[in-house]
DSSP file (Angstrom, degrees, kcal/mol; ACC not computed):
  #  RESIDUE AA STRUCTURE BP1 BP2  ACC     N-H-->O    O-->H-N    N-H-->O    O-->H-N    TCO  KAPPA ALPHA  PHI   PSI    X-CA   Y-CA   Z-CA
    1    1 A X              0   0    0      0, 0.0     2,-0.4     0, 0.0    62,-0.2   0.000 360.0 360.0 360.0 137.9   34.3   54.0   21.5
    2    2 A X  E     -A   62   0A   0     60,-3.1    60,-2.6    36,-0.2     2,-0.5  -0.998 360.0-145.0-132.2 134.7   31.7   51.5   22.6
    3    3 A X  E     -A   61   0A   0     34,-2.4     2,-0.3    -2,-0.4    58,-0.2  -0.839  19.4-178.6 -98.2 131.4   32.2   48.1   24.4
    4    4 A X  E     -A   60   0A   0     56,-2.6    56,-2.3    -2,-0.5     2,-0.4  -0.958   9.5-156.6-127.0 151.6   30.0   45.2   23.5
    5    5 A X  E     -A   59   0A   0     -2,-0.3     2,-0.9    54,-0.2    54,-0.2  -0.986  13.4-143.9-129.2 136.9   29.9   41.7   25.0
    6    6 A X    >>  -     0   0    0     52,-3.0     4,-1.8    -2,-0.4     3,-1.2  -0.855  14.6-169.4 -96.9 101.2   28.7   38.5   23.5
    7    7 A X  T 34 S+     0   0    0     -2,-0.9    -1,-0.1     1,-0.3    51,-0.0   0.687  82.9  64.2 -70.0 -17.2   27.2   36.7   26.5
    8    8 A X  T 34 S+     0   0    0      1,-0.2    -1,-0.3    50,-0.1    50,-0.0   0.798 110.0  39.1 -72.0 -27.9   26.8   33.5   24.6
    9    9 A X  T <4 S+     0   0    0     -3,-1.2    -2,-0.2    49,-0.1    -1,-0.2   0.788  93.0 100.8 -88.6 -31.5   30.7   33.4   24.2
   10   10 A X     <  -     0   0    0     -4,-1.8    -5,-0.0    48,-0.2    44,-0.0  -0.309  42.4-180.0 -62.4 132.8   31.6   34.6   27.7
   11   11 A X        -     0   0    0     20,-0.0    -1,-0.1    -2,-0.0    18,-0.1   0.253  50.1-107.7-115.4   8.6   32.6   31.8   30.0
   12   12 A X        +     0   0    0     17,-0.1    17,-0.2     1,-0.1    18,-0.2   0.781  66.9 146.4  75.9  28.0   33.3   34.0   33.1
   13   13 A X        -     0   0    0      1,-0.1    -1,-0.1     4,-0.0    13,-0.1   0.761  48.0-144.1 -68.0 -24.2   37.1   33.7   33.1
   14   14 A X     >  +     0   0    0     11,-0.1     4,-1.7     1,-0.1     5,-0.1   0.664  57.2 132.9  69.7  20.3   37.3   37.3   34.4
   15   15 A X  H  > S+     0   0    0      2,-0.2     4,-2.0     1,-0.2     5,-0.2   0.900  73.1  54.4 -63.9 -39.4   40.4   38.3   32.5
   16   16 A X  H  > S+     0   0    0      1,-0.2     4,-2.8     2,-0.2    -1,-0.2   0.908 106.2  51.3 -60.6 -42.4   38.7   41.5   31.4
   17   17 A X  H  4 S+     0   0    0      1,-0.2    -1,-0.2     2,-0.2     4,-0.2   0.879 109.0  50.9 -63.4 -37.9   38.0   42.3   35.0
   18   18 A X  H  < S+     0   0    0     -4,-1.7     3,-0.3     1,-0.2    -1,-0.2   0.870 115.8  41.8 -66.9 -36.1   41.6   41.8   35.9
   19   19 A X  H  < S+     0   0    0     -4,-2.0    -2,-0.2     1,-0.2    -1,-0.2   0.848 136.8   9.1 -80.2 -35.8   42.7   44.1   33.0
   20   20 A X    >X  +     0   0    0     -4,-2.8     3,-2.1    -5,-0.2     4,-1.4  -0.532  64.9 170.1-147.1  72.3   40.1   46.9   33.4
   21   21 A X  T 34 S+     0   0    0     -3,-0.3    -4,-0.1     1,-0.3    -3,-0.1   0.703  76.7  64.3 -64.2 -19.7   38.1   46.4   36.7
   22   22 A X  T 34 S+     0   0    0      1,-0.2    -1,-0.3    -5,-0.1     3,-0.1   0.599 114.0  32.6 -78.4  -8.2   36.5   49.9   36.3
   23   23 A X  T <4 S+     0   0    0     -3,-2.1    12,-2.6     1,-0.2    13,-0.8   0.584 118.1  47.3-119.3 -18.0   34.8   48.7   33.1
   24   24 A X  E  <  -B   34   0B   0     -4,-1.4     2,-0.4    10,-0.2    -1,-0.2  -0.981  51.1-177.4-133.9 140.7   34.1   45.0   33.6
   25   25 A X  E     -B   33   0B   0      8,-2.0     8,-2.6    -2,-0.4     2,-0.5  -1.000   3.4-172.1-133.5 134.2   32.6   42.9   36.4
   26   26 A X  E     -B   32   0B   0     -2,-0.4     6,-0.2     6,-0.2     3,-0.1  -0.912  16.8-149.3-126.8 103.2   32.4   39.1   36.4
   27   27 A X    >   -     0   0    0      4,-0.6     3,-2.1    -2,-0.5   -13,-0.0  -0.281  41.0 -76.3 -68.0 158.1   30.4   37.7   39.3
   28   28 A X  T 3  S+     0   0    0      1,-0.3    -1,-0.2     0, 0.0     3,-0.1  -0.330 119.5   0.5 -55.7 127.8   31.2   34.3   40.6
   29   29 A X  T 3  S+     0   0    0      1,-0.2    -1,-0.3   -17,-0.2     2,-0.2   0.805 118.7 103.3  59.7  32.7   29.8   31.7   38.2
   30   30 A X  S <  S-     0   0    0     -3,-2.1     2,-0.2   -18,-0.2    -1,-0.2  -0.642  70.1-102.1-129.1-172.4   28.5   34.4   35.9
   31   31 A X        -     0   0    0     -2,-0.2    -4,-0.6     1,-0.1   -24,-0.1  -0.702  52.3 -70.8-111.7 167.7   29.2   36.2   32.7
   32   32 A X  E     -B   26   0B   0     -2,-0.2     2,-0.5    -6,-0.2    -6,-0.2  -0.188  36.4-159.0 -61.8 142.7   30.7   39.6   32.1
   33   33 A X  E     -B   25   0B   0     -8,-2.6    -8,-2.0    -3,-0.1     2,-0.7  -0.995  15.0-139.7-118.5 122.6   28.8   42.8   32.9
   34   34 A X  E     -B   24   0B   0     -2,-0.5     3,-0.3   -10,-0.2   -10,-0.2  -0.747  14.4-168.0 -83.6 118.0   30.1   45.9   31.1
   35   35 A X  S    S+     0   0    0    -12,-2.6     2,-0.3    -2,-0.7    -1,-0.2   0.770  78.3  19.3 -80.4 -27.5   30.0   48.7   33.7
   36   36 A X        -     0   0    0    -13,-0.8     3,-0.4     1,-0.1    -1,-0.3  -0.847  61.6-172.9-146.2 103.9   30.5   51.5   31.3
   37   37 A X  S    S+     0   0    0     -2,-0.3   -34,-2.4    -3,-0.3     2,-0.3   0.678  84.8  45.9 -73.5 -17.7   29.8   50.9   27.6
   38   38 A X  S    S-     0   0    0    -36,-0.2    -1,-0.3    26,-0.0   -36,-0.2  -0.626  79.5-176.5-126.5  72.8   31.2   54.2   26.5
   39   39 A X        -     0   0    0     -3,-0.4     5,-0.0    -2,-0.3   -16,-0.0  -0.260  33.0 -97.6 -70.2 157.9   34.5   54.8   28.2
   40   40 A X    >   -     0   0    0      1,-0.1     3,-2.1     3,-0.0     4,-0.3  -0.324  37.3-105.7 -69.3 156.5   36.5   58.0   27.9
   41   41 A X  G >  S+     0   0    0      1,-0.3     3,-1.6     2,-0.2     4,-0.3   0.790 116.8  66.7 -56.5 -30.2   39.4   58.0   25.4
   42   42 A X  G 3  S+     0   0    0      1,-0.3     3,-0.3     2,-0.1    -1,-0.3   0.719  97.1  55.9 -64.9 -19.8   42.0   57.8   28.2
   43   43 A X  G <> S+     0   0    0     -3,-2.1     4,-2.3     1,-0.2     3,-0.3   0.470  76.4 101.3 -90.8  -2.0   40.7   54.3   29.0
   44   44 A X  H <> S+     0   0    0     -3,-1.6     4,-3.0    -4,-0.3     5,-0.2   0.879  77.5  53.1 -53.1 -45.8   41.3   52.9   25.5
   45   45 A X  H  > S+     0   0    0     -3,-0.3     4,-1.9    -4,-0.3    -1,-0.2   0.921 112.2  43.7 -59.7 -46.5   44.5   51.1   26.3
   46   46 A X  H  > S+     0   0    0     -3,-0.3     4,-2.0    -4,-0.2    -1,-0.2   0.904 115.6  48.2 -66.3 -41.5   43.1   49.2   29.3
   47   47 A X  H  X S+     0   0    0     -4,-2.3     4,-2.3     1,-0.2    -2,-0.2   0.907 109.8  52.4 -66.5 -41.2   39.9   48.3   27.5
   48   48 A X  H  X S+     0   0    0     -4,-3.0     4,-2.8    -5,-0.3    -1,-0.2   0.883 108.5  51.4 -62.1 -38.1   41.9   47.2   24.4
   49   49 A X  H  X S+     0   0    0     -4,-1.9     4,-2.5    -5,-0.2    -1,-0.2   0.924 109.2  50.2 -63.1 -43.7   44.0   44.9   26.7
   50   50 A X  H  X S+     0   0    0     -4,-2.0     4,-0.6     1,-0.2    -2,-0.2   0.912 114.1  44.6 -61.3 -42.7   40.8   43.4   28.2
   51   51 A X  H >< S+     0   0    0     -4,-2.3     3,-0.8     1,-0.2     8,-0.3   0.927 113.9  49.9 -66.4 -45.4   39.4   42.7   24.7
   52   52 A X  H 3< S+     0   0    0     -4,-2.8    -2,-0.2     1,-0.2    -1,-0.2   0.877 114.0  43.7 -62.3 -40.4   42.7   41.3   23.4
   53   53 A X  H 3< S+     0   0    0     -4,-2.5     2,-0.3    -5,-0.2    -1,-0.2   0.439  77.3 123.6 -91.7   1.0   43.2   38.9   26.3
   54   54 A X    X<  -     0   0    0     -3,-0.8     3,-1.1    -4,-0.6     5,-0.1  -0.479  57.1-146.3 -61.3 119.4   39.6   37.6   26.5
   55   55 A X  T 3  S+     0   0    0     -2,-0.3    -1,-0.2     1,-0.3   -45,-0.0   0.754  96.0  37.0 -64.5 -23.6   40.1   33.8   26.1
   56   56 A X  T 3  S-     0   0    0     -3,-0.0    -1,-0.3     0, 0.0    -2,-0.1   0.363 104.9-122.9-108.9   4.6   36.8   33.4   24.3
   57   57 A X    <   +     0   0    0     -3,-1.1    -2,-0.1    -6,-0.1   -47,-0.1   0.887  61.9 145.7  55.0  43.0   36.9   36.6   22.3
   58   58 A X        +     0   0    0    -49,-0.1   -52,-3.0   -53,-0.1     2,-0.3   0.553  47.6  75.4 -85.8  -9.3   33.5   37.6   23.8
   59   59 A X  E     -A    5   0A   0     -8,-0.3     2,-0.3   -54,-0.2   -54,-0.2  -0.784  55.9-179.8-109.6 150.1   34.4   41.4   23.9
   60   60 A X  E     -A    4   0A   0    -56,-2.3   -56,-2.6    -2,-0.3     2,-0.5  -0.998  18.2-146.7-146.4 146.0   34.4   43.9   21.1
   61   61 A X  E     +A    3   0A   0     -2,-0.3     2,-0.3   -58,-0.2   -58,-0.2  -0.958  20.4 178.9-111.0 130.3   35.2   47.6   20.7
   62   62 A X  E     -A    2   0A   0    -60,-2.6   -60,-3.1    -2,-0.5     2,-0.4  -0.904  30.4-110.6-123.3 159.0   33.3   49.6   18.0
   63   63 A X        -     0   0    0     -2,-0.3    -2,-0.0   -62,-0.2     2,-0.0  -0.715  31.9-117.8 -90.5 137.2   33.6   53.3   17.3
   64   64 A X              0   0    0     -2,-0.4    -1,-0.1     1,-0.1   -62,-0.0  -0.308 360.0 360.0 -65.6 154.5   30.7   55.6   18.1
   65   65 A X              0   0    0    -64,-0.0    -1,-0.1    -2,-0.0    -2,-0.0   0.480 360.0 360.0 -71.8 360.0   29.1   57.4   15.2
C-alpha cells in the first residue's frame, strides 16, 4: 500500500491527521505531509478512513507492485 497526496487539492482541513495522526501531519495554514508513504498492512483501516473522509479528496491509496 502506498499513500499519495495531491497538494493542489489539499486545503489543510486536517481530517486525515485526526483519523491517522501517525501517518499524516497538517501544519497550521499548510497542506498535508505524509509521514509514512508505505504503512504496514495493520494500518490500512485508519489510512482508509483518512482517505475516505478527506473533504477535498486529496489523498489516495495505491497498491505497491
